[in-house]
C-alpha positions, 0 to 999 in steps of 0.5 A: 500500500502506498503512503501519500504525503500531502502539502495542501494545494502544493504537492503530493509526494513531491508531484506538484500541482500544475505539472504536465501529464508526461511529468506526472507519468514519469514519476508514477509510471504508466496508468492502467487506463485513461478514461473520462470520469463523467460526461462533464470531464474536460479531460481524461483521467489516469487510472492507477487502480488505487487512485485516479489522477485528474488533469485540467483542460491544458493537461496539467495535474489538478487533483488526485482521488485516493481509494487505498493506502495512507494519506498524511496531511501535514503529518497527520493521517487522514485516510483511512480514518473516521469521518469524525477525525476528518471533521476534527482535523480542521474546522474548515471541513463542511459536511455535505450529503455524501461527505465533506469538503475543505476549500481552505485545504483543497480536500474533499472526502467521499463518505456516503453514510459517513463511511469514508471511501475516498479522499480527493486532494486538489490544487488551488481553486479546484473546489 
């Protein structure tokens, strides 16, 4: 399982937001597949199995959604974890129907029925 070290709105494991797709792939390797996440997607997403990497219309890294592994945010393990631990981590997290979001940190949690399934970390302005 992979460990992810997040510097909110800056980088993840040293992969900086805004890097081009080729540079990201040079660090992560080739994805399992490339696909459109939804009909509203502006670009394709790289699927690595345990995580998805998103790119903006200019093909620059803008977000990653993680489904497995450990996510450390500024030295604190947020994923896996409990929904309440996320809310307690920073007062900027706001509850939504299927999780919570912190615009301040650029982090979204998908947690239907408060069971965390994924964590999405985005660049400045992603949320």
